[in-house]
C-alpha positions, 0 to 999 in steps of 0.5 A: 500500500502507498504511504499516502492514498487518494480516493473519491466517492460520493463527492468527497475526495479523501486523502489518507496519510498511510504510515501508521507505524510512524504515526503518519510522519510524512516524507518528501515523496508524500508531500509531492503526492499530497500537493498533486492530489489537491491540484486534482481535486481543484479541477475534478468535478466529482470532488466537491469536498476534500477530507484529510485524515490519517491511518491507524491511531494518529493523524500526523506526527509531522515531517519524518526527521530522518527523511528531512535530514538527508541530502544537502545540509546548507542553509539554502538547501534546508530553506528550499526543502520547505519553500519548494516542497513542503509549502506546496501543500499550503499553496495548493490549498490556497488555490483550492476553493472547495471545502477542505476538512481535517479529520484528526483521528489521533495525535497531530504534532508539529507540521502535522498540526499545521497541516490540520490548521491550514484546512478550512474545518477540523473535526477531532476524535475524542482521543485527538491531541494537538501540539506544535512541538517544534520548540521541543526539538530545537526548531521553529514552526516551519509549516505555517503554524505562526500564520494559521494558529493565531488566526484561529485562537488569538495571538496570546494563546497561540504564542503560549502553545508555540513557545511551550509545545504543550499538548491540547486535548480535543475538548480544549481544542473545541473550547478555544475554537481550534476544532469545529466538532469532537466525536467519540472515537468509535464513531469518528470515521463514519461521522467525519465522512457523513459531515463531509458528504453533507457539505458535498450535497450542497449546491457546489457553486454556492459552496465554492463562492462562499469560501472565496467570499469568506477568505477574500473578505478577511483581506479587504474592506467592507465595500469591496466585500459587499461588491464582491458578494453582490456579483456572487449572488447574481451568478449563483441565482442563475444556476440550476443547482440554486433553483433546485435548492429553492424549489426543495425549500419551498416544497419540503419546508425543511431548508435542505438541499437534496442534490441532483 
């Protein structure tokens, strides 16, 4: 079996980190494939939502340090490993206007935690635990932790976790806004897939435009954001999916779009 796998079903593209014996620590080859899967998801009409998870009892323990340590050890070479390979996942995610959900089924440490943070939503199993961890091995957060974590939980709390490397359990992660939902371990895989399928069943153009509007609005002023959303509204109202969603609402009076 491959160290990273990509499957599609029912509108959901699932990326599974598959090195359970190493707590799904990723290699450079896995990163290359990971970024490629995200590029495929961007243009594949059969993929409406991307779900990221880990095999076994871990989500991801970060980069495989043995793999990272091989090759040229110069400062420029080390920088380029991050900038030209590992960071490709973050860049691919920024280009992807479909929902990306991290299903954190166990420990998420260092770059593994960062990979969860850069997704749009995070679901956690009860046994999930998060730690930036870099400080414990003499490093700085190399995969976006200093960017993503403060935006989720605020600078002061983020700095504490980045400086100490302390672990945060699933319930605390929920309370501080790091994750969206916590599910029991025995039910986790099924409920994560069901959650992803629920979003995949929504009108796809609307979902993508909502994601664009949220992230673009965070970087602009109110007038620009409202001008953008007025254009989005005009476009989605002209789509067949939007018309069907409105019909479903009127006929069933439950506000649920049941998909085509």
